[in-house]
C-alpha positions as protocol buffer text, in pm:
chain_id: "A"
residue {
  index: 1
  type: MET
  ca { x: 0 y: 0 z: 0 }
}
residue {
  index: 2
  type: ALA
  ca { x: 158 y: 325 z: -113 }
}
residue {
  index: 3
  type: ILE
  ca { x: 112 y: 657 z: 59 }
}
residue {
  index: 4
  type: VAL
  ca { x: 110 y: 951 z: -179 }
}
residue {
  index: 5
  type: HIS
  ca { x: 129 y: 1308 z: -56 }
}
residue {
  index: 6
  type: SER
  ca { x: 80 y: 1613 z: -268 }
}
residue {
  index: 7
  type: LEU
  ca { x: 339 y: 1887 z: -271 }
}
residue {
  index: 8
  type: GLU
  ca { x: 87 y: 2113 z: -96 }
}
residue {
  index: 9
  type: GLN
  ca { x: 46 y: 1859 z: 187 }
}
residue {
  index: 10
  type: ILE
  ca { x: 422 y: 1828 z: 227 }
}
residue {
  index: 11
  type: LYS
  ca { x: 465 y: 2207 z: 231 }
}
residue {
  index: 12
  type: ALA
  ca { x: 193 y: 2241 z: 496 }
}
residue {
  index: 13
  type: SER
  ca { x: 349 y: 1967 z: 705 }
}
residue {
  index: 14
  type: ASN
  ca { x: 693 y: 2125 z: 675 }
}
residue {
  index: 15
  type: ALA
  ca { x: 556 y: 2464 z: 777 }
}
residue {
  index: 16
  type: THR
  ca { x: 403 y: 2306 z: 1087 }
}
residue {
  index: 17
  type: LEU
  ca { x: 726 y: 2123 z: 1168 }
}
residue {
  index: 18
  type: LEU
  ca { x: 928 y: 2443 z: 1125 }
}
residue {
  index: 19
  type: GLU
  ca { x: 691 y: 2629 z: 1355 }
}
residue {
  index: 20
  type: GLU
  ca { x: 717 y: 2354 z: 1617 }
}
residue {
  index: 21
  type: LEU
  ca { x: 1096 y: 2349 z: 1582 }
}
residue {
  index: 22
  type: GLY
  ca { x: 1101 y: 2724 z: 1647 }
}
residue {
  index: 23
  type: GLU
  ca { x: 883 y: 2684 z: 1956 }
}
residue {
  index: 24
  type: HIS
  ca { x: 1106 y: 2407 z: 2090 }
}
residue {
  index: 25
  type: ALA
  ca { x: 1416 y: 2615 z: 2019 }
}
residue {
  index: 26
  type: GLU
  ca { x: 1270 y: 2904 z: 2217 }
}
residue {
  index: 27
  type: ALA
  ca { x: 1189 y: 2669 z: 2506 }
}
residue {
  index: 28
  type: TYR
  ca { x: 1543 y: 2527 z: 2493 }
}
residue {
  index: 29
  type: LEU
  ca { x: 1694 y: 2876 z: 2505 }
}
residue {
  index: 30
  type: GLN
  ca { x: 1477 y: 2969 z: 2803 }
}
residue {
  index: 31
  type: ILE
  ca { x: 1583 y: 2654 z: 2990 }
}
residue {
  index: 32
  type: LEU
  ca { x: 1945 y: 2732 z: 2900 }
}
residue {
  index: 33
  type: ARG
  ca { x: 1912 y: 3085 z: 3040 }
}
residue {
  index: 34
  type: ASP
  ca { x: 1753 y: 2947 z: 3357 }
}
residue {
  index: 35
  type: TRP
  ca { x: 2028 y: 2686 z: 3389 }
}
residue {
  index: 36
  type: LYS
  ca { x: 2302 y: 2947 z: 3345 }
}
residue {
  index: 37
  type: ALA
  ca { x: 2142 y: 3156 z: 3621 }
}
residue {
  index: 38
  type: ASN
  ca { x: 2092 y: 2854 z: 3848 }
}
residue {
  index: 39
  type: PRO
  ca { x: 2272 y: 2537 z: 3730 }
}
residue {
  index: 40
  type: THR
  ca { x: 2069 y: 2261 z: 3891 }
}
residue {
  index: 41
  type: VAL
  ca { x: 2053 y: 1892 z: 3807 }
}
residue {
  index: 42
  type: GLU
  ca { x: 1683 y: 1930 z: 3727 }
}
residue {
  index: 43
  type: LEU
  ca { x: 1747 y: 2207 z: 3474 }
}
residue {
  index: 44
  type: ARG
  ca { x: 2035 y: 2009 z: 3323 }
}
residue {
  index: 45
  type: ALA
  ca { x: 1798 y: 1716 z: 3271 }
}
residue {
  index: 46
  type: LYS
  ca { x: 1542 y: 1947 z: 3110 }
}
residue {
  index: 47
  type: LEU
  ca { x: 1815 y: 2080 z: 2879 }
}
residue {
  index: 48
  type: GLU
  ca { x: 1901 y: 1728 z: 2770 }
}
residue {
  index: 49
  type: VAL
  ca { x: 1537 y: 1646 z: 2697 }
}
residue {
  index: 50
  type: ALA
  ca { x: 1488 y: 1972 z: 2508 }
}
residue {
  index: 51
  type: ALA
  ca { x: 1803 y: 1907 z: 2303 }
}
residue {
  index: 52
  type: SER
  ca { x: 1677 y: 1560 z: 2219 }
}
residue {
  index: 53
  type: VAL
  ca { x: 1342 y: 1700 z: 2105 }
}
residue {
  index: 54
  type: LEU
  ca { x: 1518 y: 1955 z: 1883 }
}
residue {
  index: 55
  type: LYS
  ca { x: 1737 y: 1684 z: 1732 }
}
residue {
  index: 56
  type: ASN
  ca { x: 1436 y: 1460 z: 1663 }
}
residue {
  index: 57
  type: HIS
  ca { x: 1245 y: 1742 z: 1495 }
}
residue {
  index: 58
  type: ALA
  ca { x: 1546 y: 1826 z: 1280 }
}
residue {
  index: 59
  type: GLU
  ca { x: 1589 y: 1461 z: 1181 }
}
residue {
  index: 60
  type: ILE
  ca { x: 1224 y: 1445 z: 1074 }
}
residue {
  index: 61
  type: LEU
  ca { x: 1228 y: 1781 z: 900 }
}
residue {
  index: 62
  type: GLU
  ca { x: 1547 y: 1740 z: 696 }
}
residue {
  index: 63
  type: PRO
  ca { x: 1430 y: 1459 z: 463 }
}
residue {
  index: 64
  type: SER
  ca { x: 1087 y: 1616 z: 436 }
}
residue {
  index: 65
  type: LEU
  ca { x: 1238 y: 1946 z: 320 }
}
residue {
  index: 66
  type: GLU
  ca { x: 1454 y: 1756 z: 72 }
}
residue {
  index: 67
  type: LEU
  ca { x: 1144 y: 1582 z: -63 }
}
residue {
  index: 68
  type: GLU
  ca { x: 968 y: 1917 z: -94 }
}
residue {
  index: 69
  type: ASP
  ca { x: 1265 y: 2053 z: -292 }
}
residue {
  index: 70
  type: GLU
  ca { x: 1270 y: 1750 z: -522 }
}
residue {
  index: 71
  type: LEU
  ca { x: 897 y: 1771 z: -589 }
}
residue {
  index: 72
  type: SER
  ca { x: 918 y: 2147 z: -645 }
}
residue {
  index: 73
  type: ASP
  ca { x: 1196 y: 2095 z: -899 }
}
residue {
  index: 74
  type: GLU
  ca { x: 980 y: 1844 z: -1088 }
}
residue {
  index: 75
  type: GLU
  ca { x: 696 y: 2094 z: -1132 }
}
């Protein structure tokens, strides 16, 4: 069973992923500022989780953006 997505669906998905990535980046930076002001083990753990979330979003987004580029080039 093949899953076919239109270029418009991929663009919309990528826009959502980019927005979420931006929100997570802002949250990471806030945790980093808090940690620099008060370096606790709890904040360090939150930093590690936030970094992992950012990495996961980037790993999902990268191939999707590449697919969008390829499909855009074909049009």
